N, C-alpha and C positions, 0 to 999 in steps of 0.2 A: 419384717416382711413375713407373709404367710408361709413361704416355703422354708422358713427356718424350723418349722415344727413337724418335720417328717416323722421323726421318732414317735412323737406323741400321737400323731394322726394314725399311724400304723398300730400303735399300742391300743388305741381306742377303736380299732377295726372300722375306721372311717374310709371305706373303700374308695369312693369317688374323690375324696380330698387327697388321699395318698397319690392317686394317678395324676391329679392336677399339680401337686407339689413336685412330683418327679419330672413332669413335663417342664414346669417353670425352672427347675434346677438345671435341666439339660439345656434349655434356652439361654440360661445365664452363664453357661460354660462350666458348670460344676462337673467334676470328674465322676465317672461311674463308680470308682472305688469309694469316693466320699459318700455317694448316695447309698451304696450297699452297706457301708459302715453304719450309717444312720438307721437303715432298715434293720440291720442285725441287732442294733441297740433296742429298737422297737420290739423285735421278736423276743429278745431277752426279757423285756417287761411282760410280754404275753406269757412266756414260760413261767415267770414268777407268779403271775396272777392265776395261772392254772394250778400251780403248787399250793397256793393259799385258798383255792376253792372258789375264787372269783370268776374264773373262766372254766369252760368245760371242753370236752373233746371236740364238739362242733365248732367252738371258737378257734381251736388250734387248726382244724381243717380249713376253716374260712380264711384265717391268716395265711396259711400255706398257699391257698389259691390266689390271694391278693399278691403274694410274693412271686408266684409263678408268672403272673401277668406283668409285674414290675420287671422281672428278668427278661421277659419277651420284649419289653420296651427298650431295655438297656442293651440287649444283644447286638443290634446294628452298630452301636457306639463302641462296643468292646472289640469288635472284630478288627477295627483299624489299629488296635494296639496289640495285635498278636493273639487274639482269641480271648475267650472268657476265662477269667481267673477265678477258680473255685476255691472254697475253703479247704477242700480235700475230697478224696474219693472214699465212699463207703459201699461195701458189698453186703447185701442183705437178702435173706430168704427164709421161708417157713420150712422147717426140717422135714426130711423124708417121713412119710406116713401121716403127715398133718396137712390139711388143706384149708386151714383158717387164715384169712388174710387181712381182716379189718385192722387189728392192732398194728400189723406190719405196715399197712398203707398209711395209717396215721403218722407213724414214725417217719416214713419216707417223705410224706408231704412236709412235715415239720423240718426235717433235715434239709430238703431242697429249699425251703423258705429261708433257711439260714446260710444258703450259698454252697451247700455240698452237692457234689455230683454223686448220685445214687445209682448203683447197678442193682436193679430189682430182679432177683432170680425166680420170683414167683413162689409157688407153694410146692410141697412134696419134693423138696430139693435134696438130691443125693450128695454124699460127701465128695464124690468125683466132680460134680458140678460146682461145688464151693471151691475146690482146689483149682479147677480150670479157670474160674472167674478171678481168683486171687492172682494166678500167674499172668493172666491177660491184662488185668486192670491195675495191679500194684497198689491196692488200697492200704490205708493205715489202719482201717477198722473193718471188722466183719461182724455183722449182726445176725443172730439166729432167733427166729420167732417160734415159740412152742406153746400150743394151747392144750395139748393132750399129755397127761402125765406119762402115758405109755411111750411117749417119744423122747423122754429124758435120756434113755440109753443111746438113742440115735444121736442126740446132741453131743454126748460124751464121745461117741464114735467119730463124729465129724472133727472135733477138736484133736483127737488122737491122729486122725488121717492128715490133718493140716501139719501136725508135728512131724509125722513120719515122712511127709513130703519135703521136710526141711524149710517150711514156710512160717513156722510158729513164732520165730523171733522177729519177723518183719511185720506182724500184725497183732493188734489187740482184738480180743473177741468179746463181744457183748451178747448177752442172752436176755430175752424178755418174753412176757406172755402171762396170761391170767394165773396159772398155777406156779409160776416161777418165783423163787425166793433167793435171798443171798446164799443160803445153804446149797440150793440147787446149782447156782452159778459156780460155787466153790467145788462141789462134788463132780461137776461135768468138766472142770478144768478151764472155765471161762475167767476173764479178767474183771468183768463188771456185770452187775445185774441192773438192767434198765427197767425201773418200775413203771415208767411212763415215757411219753414222747419228749417231754421237757427235760427229764433227766438224761435221756439218750442223747439229745443235742448237747447238753452240758458236758457230758463225757466225751462226745465226738470232738468238740472244740478243744477240750483239754488234751486229747490225744494228738491232734494235728499241731497244736501250739507247742507241744513238748518235743516234736520231731524236728 
């Protein structure tokens, strides 16, 4: 039956087909969890194709939008079973002194497309705001976006502040942005360098599955 190919339809960015299959599956009594599992498998293929150069940032964004619409369709069916079950919570923001948000927004869209609840703190985010968000939302992962090399010290300061607040052991910290490298991640005290949206999702899934 057509609706057995949800993973392939999403991986192929066949928007209308994805919506049609999701509707068919819901009509046939498939669980939202099962549908999401297939969608996440499709998003994994999209991430792999991005890594091999077959897909581009625009494709990741498009896939994320498709998934947002799928989530909107599934939400009424999820509420009856005690609310939406997310893959996990991620707090993310562009650090103080930096107002670039394109890379951050791509990562957020891709994370949401993979079932994560994302708390977007926006740009020019202070260490106090990061700490407040961690305390309020209890995330497993914190993401810092940095596009200006002059803001590397601020990133290190945010990590130190999270540590001083006694929250460091409860979260993993990921950093990304055009000038960021593995070395920068290590020197600022972060756990992971997210070179692109696909690797950020891969790490986020690893973090929540390990907890």
